[in-house]
C-alpha positions in Angstrom: 0.0 0.0 0.0 2.9 2.4 0.7 4.2 1.6 -2.8 0.8 2.3 -4.3 0.6 5.6 -2.5 4.0 6.6 -3.8 2.9 5.8 -7.4 0.0 8.2 -7.3 -2.0 10.8 -5.2 -2.9 10.1 -1.6 -5.7 12.2 -0.1 -5.1 12.4 3.7 -8.4 14.2 4.6 -10.8 11.6 3.5 -13.8 10.3 5.3 -16.3 7.5 4.9 -19.9 8.5 4.4 -21.0 6.3 7.3 -18.6 4.4 9.6 -20.1 0.9 9.3 -19.8 -1.8 6.6 -23.1 -1.9 4.7 -24.0 1.8 4.7 -20.5 2.9 3.7 -20.2 0.4 0.9 -23.7 1.4 -0.4 -22.3 5.0 -0.6 -19.2 3.9 -2.5 -21.5 2.0 -5.0 -24.0 4.8 -5.5 -22.3 8.1 -4.8 -25.1 9.0 -2.5 -25.4 9.4 1.3 -27.2 6.8 3.5 -30.4 9.0 3.9 -30.5 9.1 0.0 -29.8 5.4 -0.8 -31.7 4.0 2.1 -29.0 1.9 3.6 -28.9 3.4 7.1 -27.7 0.3 8.9 -26.3 -3.1 8.0 -28.9 -5.4 6.4 -30.7 -2.9 4.3 -30.6 -2.8 0.5 -30.0 -0.2 -2.2 -33.3 0.6 -4.1 -33.6 -1.3 -7.3 -34.1 1.9 -9.3 -30.9 3.5 -8.0 -28.0 2.5 -10.3 -24.8 1.2 -8.8 -21.2 1.4 -10.0 -21.3 -2.2 -11.4 -24.5 -1.5 -13.4 -23.2 1.8 -14.8 -20.0 0.3 -16.0 -21.7 -2.9 -17.3 -24.1 -0.8 -19.3 -21.1 1.1 -20.7 -19.8 -2.3 -22.1 -17.2 -2.9 -19.4 -16.7 -6.4 -18.1 -17.4 -6.0 -14.3 -16.1 -8.5 -11.8 -16.2 -8.5 -8.0 -14.4 -10.7 -5.5 -14.8 -10.4 -1.7 -17.2 -8.7 0.7 -20.2 -6.7 -0.6 -22.3 -6.3 2.6 -25.4 -4.9 0.9 -28.0 -7.7 0.7 -31.2 -8.3 -1.1 -30.2 -7.4 -4.7 -29.5 -10.7 -6.3 -26.5 -12.9 -6.8 -24.8 -10.7 -9.3 -23.8 -8.1 -6.7 -25.7 -5.4 -8.5 -24.0 -5.3 -11.9 -20.9 -7.3 -11.1 -20.0 -10.9 -12.0 -19.3 -12.7 -8.7 -15.8 -14.2 -8.9 -15.3 -15.7 -5.4 -16.6 -19.1 -4.3 -20.0 -19.1 -2.7 -18.8 -21.1 0.3 -16.1 -18.7 1.4 -16.6 -17.0 4.8 -16.0 -13.5 3.5 -16.4 -11.9 6.9 -13.2 -13.5 8.2 -10.1 -12.3 6.4 -7.7 -15.0 7.5 -9.9 -17.5 5.7 -11.0 -15.4 2.8 -8.5 -12.8 1.8 -6.0 -15.2 0.0 -8.9 -16.7 -1.9 -10.3 -13.2 -2.8 -6.9 -12.2 -4.1 -6.5 -15.5 -6.0 -9.8 -14.8 -7.8 -8.7 -11.3 -8.7 -5.4 -12.6 -10.0 -7.3 -15.2 -12.1 -9.4 -12.4 -13.6 -6.3 -10.3 -14.4 -4.6 -13.3 -16.0 -7.3 -13.7 -18.5 -7.3 -12.1 -22.0 -9.6 -9.1 -22.1 -11.2 -8.0 -25.3 -13.0 -5.0 -23.7 -12.3 -2.6 -20.7 -12.9 -4.0 -17.3 -13.8 -2.9 -13.8 -12.6 -5.2 -11.0 -13.6 -4.8 -7.4 -11.2 -6.5 -4.9 -12.9 -6.3 -1.6 -10.5 -7.7 1.0 -11.6 -8.1 4.6 -8.7 -7.6 7.0 -8.0 -5.9 9.4 -11.6 -6.6 10.2 -10.7 -9.8 12.0 -9.8 -7.6 15.0 -13.5 -7.7 15.9 -13.2 -11.5 16.6 -10.0 -11.1 18.5 -11.6 -8.4 20.7 -14.7 -10.6 21.4 -12.7 -13.7 22.1 -10.6 -12.1 24.8 -13.4 -12.0 27.4 -15.7 -14.9 26.3 -15.5 -17.8 28.8 -14.8 -21.1 27.0 -17.9 -22.7 28.4 -20.2 -20.0 26.9 -19.1 -20.4 23.3 -22.1 -20.9 20.9 -21.5 -22.1 17.3 -21.0 -18.6 16.0 -18.6 -17.7 18.8 -16.6 -20.9 18.3 -16.0 -19.7 14.8 -14.8 -16.4 16.2 -12.5 -18.3 18.6 -11.0 -20.2 15.7 -10.2 -16.9 14.1 -8.7 -15.6 17.3 -6.7 -18.8 17.7 -5.3 -18.3 14.3 -4.0 -14.9 15.5 -2.0 -16.4 18.3 1.2 -15.1 16.7 0.0 -11.7 17.8 -1.5 -12.7 21.1 1.7 -14.4 22.2 3.9 -11.5 21.3 6.4 -10.4 24.1 5.2 -7.3 26.0 8.3 -5.4 24.8 7.0 -5.6 21.2 3.6 -4.0 22.0 3.0 -0.4 20.8 2.3 2.3 23.4 -1.2 3.5 24.1 -2.3 6.5 22.1 -2.2 10.0 23.6 -6.1 10.1 23.4 -6.7 6.9 25.2 -8.6 8.5 28.1 -12.4 8.9 28.0 -13.6 12.5 28.2 -15.5 12.9 31.5 -17.9 15.2 29.7 -18.5 12.8 26.9 -21.9 13.1 25.2 -24.4 10.8 26.8 -25.3 9.5 23.3 -21.7 8.1 23.0 -21.9 6.7 26.6 -25.1 4.8 25.6 -23.3 3.4 22.5 -20.7 2.0 24.9 -23.4 0.0 26.6 -25.2 -1.5 23.6 -24.9 -5.4 23.6 -25.5 -5.7 19.9 -24.4 -4.0 16.6 -20.9 -2.9 17.5 -21.0 -4.6 20.9 -17.3 -5.3 20.8 -16.6 -2.4 23.0 -18.5 -4.1 25.8 -15.8 -6.8 25.8 -13.1 -4.3 26.8 -14.5 -3.1 30.1 -12.1 -5.3 32.2 -9.0 -4.8 29.9 -5.8 -3.7 31.5 -3.4 -1.5 29.5 -1.3 -4.5 28.4 -4.4 -6.0 26.7 -5.2 -2.7 25.0 -1.6 -2.6 23.7 -1.9 -6.2 22.5 -5.1 -5.3 20.7 -3.2 -2.5 18.8 -0.4 -4.9 18.0 -2.8 -7.5 16.6 -4.5 -4.8 14.5 -1.2 -3.8 13.0 -0.4 -7.4 12.2 -3.7 -7.8 10.4 -3.0 -4.7 8.4 0.2 -6.3 7.3 -1.6 -9.5 6.3 -4.0 -7.6 4.0 -1.1 -5.6 2.6 0.4 -8.9 1.4 -2.7 -9.6 -0.6 -2.8 -6.0 -2.1 0.8 -6.6 -3.2 -0.1 -9.9 -4.9 -2.9 -8.3 -6.9 -0.7 -5.4 -7.9 2.0 -7.8 -9.0 -0.5 -9.6 -11.2 -1.6 -6.3 -12.8 2.0 -5.4 -13.6 3.0 -8.9 -14.9 0.0 -9.0 -17.2 1.1 -5.7 -18.8 -2.1 -3.9 -17.6 -0.5 -1.1 -15.5 -0.2 1.4 -18.3 -3.9 1.6 -19.0 -5.5 0.8 -15.6 -6.7 3.2 -13.0 -6.2 1.9 -9.4 -8.2 3.3 -6.5 -7.7 2.1 -3.0 -10.0 3.0 -0.1 -11.9 1.5 2.9 -15.4 1.4 4.2 -14.5 2.6 7.6 -11.7 2.7 10.2 -11.2 1.2 13.6 -11.3 2.6 17.1 -7.6 1.9 17.7 -8.0 2.5 21.5 -8.8 6.2 21.0 -11.1 7.2 23.9 -11.2 3.5 24.9 -13.0 2.6 21.6 -12.7 -0.5 19.4 -14.1 -1.2 15.9 -16.4 1.2 14.0 -19.7 3.0 14.6 -18.0 6.1 16.1 -17.4 9.5 14.4 -13.9 10.0 15.9 -11.0 10.3 13.4 -9.9 6.7 13.9 -13.2 5.3 12.7 -14.4 7.9 10.2 -11.2 8.8 8.4 -10.2 6.4 5.6 -7.4 6.1 3.0 -8.0 7.2 -0.6 -5.2 6.6 -3.1 -5.5 7.1 -6.8 -2.8 5.8 -9.1 -2.5 5.0 -12.8 -1.8 6.5 -16.2 -1.8 10.3 -16.2 -1.9 10.5 -12.3 1.0 12.4 -10.8 3.3 10.3 -8.6 4.2 10.7 -5.0 1.6 13.4 -4.3 0.2 13.9 -0.8 -3.0 16.0 -0.9 -4.0 17.4 2.5 -6.0 20.4 1.1 -9.1 18.7 -0.3 -11.8 17.1 1.9 -13.0 13.9 0.2 -15.7 11.4 0.9 -16.7 7.8 0.0 -19.5 9.3 -2.1 -16.7 10.7 -4.4 -15.5 7.3 -5.5 -18.2 6.5 -8.0 -18.1 9.9 -9.9 -14.3 9.7 -9.9 -14.3 6.2 -11.5 -16.9 7.2 -14.0 -15.0 10.4 -14.9 -11.7 8.6 -15.6 -13.4 5.8 -17.5 -15.6 8.2 -19.5 -18.7 6.4 -18.3 -21.9 8.5 -18.0 -22.6 9.1 -14.3 -26.0 10.0 -13.0 -26.6 13.1 -10.8 -25.1 12.1 -7.5 -24.1 13.8 -4.3 -20.4 13.0 -4.6 -17.9 14.8 -6.8 -15.2 13.5 -9.1 -11.6 13.9 -7.8 -10.2 14.2 -11.4 -10.3 18.0 -11.5 -8.3 18.4 -8.3 -5.9 15.7 -9.2 -5.2 17.5 -12.5 -5.2 20.9 -10.9 -5.0 21.2 -7.1 -6.1 24.8 -7.4 -9.5 23.9 -8.7 -12.6 25.0 -6.8 -13.7 22.4 -4.2 -16.1 21.9 -1.4 -15.6 23.6 2.0 -16.7 20.7 4.1 -17.5 17.0 4.1 -20.3 15.2 6.0 -20.6 11.7 7.5 -23.7 10.1 9.0 -24.1 7.7 11.9 -27.0 5.4 12.7 -25.6 3.3 15.5 -28.7 1.3 16.5 -30.8 -0.7 14.0 -33.5 -1.0 16.7 -33.8 2.8 17.0 -33.2 4.6 13.7 -34.2 7.9 15.4 -30.9 7.7 17.2 -28.4 9.3 14.8 -25.6 11.8 14.4 -23.9 13.9 11.8 -20.3 15.0 11.4 -19.1 18.1 9.6 -15.4 18.3 8.8 -14.2 21.8 7.6 -10.7 22.6 6.7 -9.6 23.0 10.3 -12.4 22.0 12.6 -14.7 19.0 13.1 -18.2 19.4 14.4 -20.4 16.4 15.6 -24.0 16.7 16.7 -26.1 13.9 18.2 -29.9 13.6 18.0 -30.4 13.1 21.7 -28.9 13.3 25.2 -26.8 15.7 27.2 -23.8 17.5 25.7 -25.1 16.7 22.2 -22.5 18.8 20.3 -18.7 18.4 19.9 -16.2 20.7 18.2 -12.6 19.9 17.8 -9.7 22.0 16.4 -7.9 19.2 14.5 -4.8 21.4 13.9 -4.2 21.9 17.6 -5.9 18.8 18.8 -5.7 15.9 16.3 -6.7 13.4 19.0 -10.0 15.1 19.7 -9.4 15.5 23.4 -10.8 19.0 24.0 -14.5 19.6 23.2 -14.7 23.2 22.3 -18.5 23.1 22.0 -18.5 23.3 25.8 -16.4 26.6 25.7 -18.7 29.6 25.4 -15.9 31.6 23.8 -16.1 29.2 20.8 -19.9 29.7 20.2 -19.2 31.5 16.9 -17.3 28.4 15.6 -20.2 26.1 16.7 -22.7 28.4 15.0 -20.7 28.4 11.8 -20.6 24.7 11.6 -24.3 24.4 12.4 -24.9 26.6 9.3 -22.7 24.4 7.2 -24.7 21.4 8.3 -28.0 23.1 7.7 -27.0 24.0 4.2 -25.9 20.4 3.5 -29.2 19.0 5.0 -31.2 21.3 2.8 -29.3 20.5 -0.4 -29.4 16.7 0.1 -32.9 16.3 1.5 -31.7 15.1 4.9 -34.3 15.4 7.7 -31.8 15.5 10.5 -32.4 18.4 13.0 -29.6 20.8 14.0 -29.8 22.5 17.4 -30.8 26.2 17.4 -29.5 27.1 20.9 -26.3 26.4 22.7 
């Protein structure tokens, strides 16, 4: 992945449209936000009349293939416009079992002779296996049900990390502590025993266990990096590098011990911020772009723009203009959505990231607003929304969000008083 970044443009200020698997992937596929495509939580489907990336490219005479996780059910076996390349019996939610197979199928696809352009989705799973490692740490052996036994098998396969010497473990992050004035909305999310329940398994962890969790996460990232390297090698060996656009991103991040969080379903930087790397013919090499705020909804229009495929009117924007000319006009903020509880869809939040600040507002509870100066406080440890002297900054970001809500038809309500 480092080599891929060096070969192209890496956008550092990039955010998923929603920090959980299904909703984020639906946004990648449609160029629209969760409130627009209807996939608010895992298990919901993209409307049949809303075109996806696979359908748009297929209709433009591309061969479209997909291998790996999709996470948006209910739309048929073709993965909404893609030919399914992976075996149907693969446990795609567990990277140590699936990722080599997923990469193998991508390599098989690249090894074939192509008489027309192609779009290939390689949807690798890891470091997602960290979920299973977290849950297995505090699950008594006698209480393992069939599903949890599978999780234990995954965790056992990660014993190389669990058995690491304490001297090898990374330090805890500077933002490890929980804010005593944390919004009650976030506090309630820490207690939920389903849908992101992994955080409930960490309550009795000591600092060494937290450090071991970080070590395991890093090792899982290295494992998926190997598979990325294998796919990239196949692309080069088949002589396809000179006319193939490569785009790498992720559906969400991971808590990484920030504020005592694990996995996704948070709007902190560790969970909401994701990589975006664009590489290929005509793309400048070794460019780090920290000026343009990008979103998962930008992926579809970017791919269509480079491929000269007609793109419908979507909420995302193509990155091609700012890759070609970094002085091009661009958006002033980017927004992410959070629906953390499938049993209560009224419980939701919105994040607005401007060039320097990050504003988060929750639909209920005490201390429902957060404002962070990411230049001075990248770890999000000081909530400036509680500082009366920063009321003008809070009001400005409320206005940014209101403008966004109006332009995208989002019914979320922004507070009108401090």
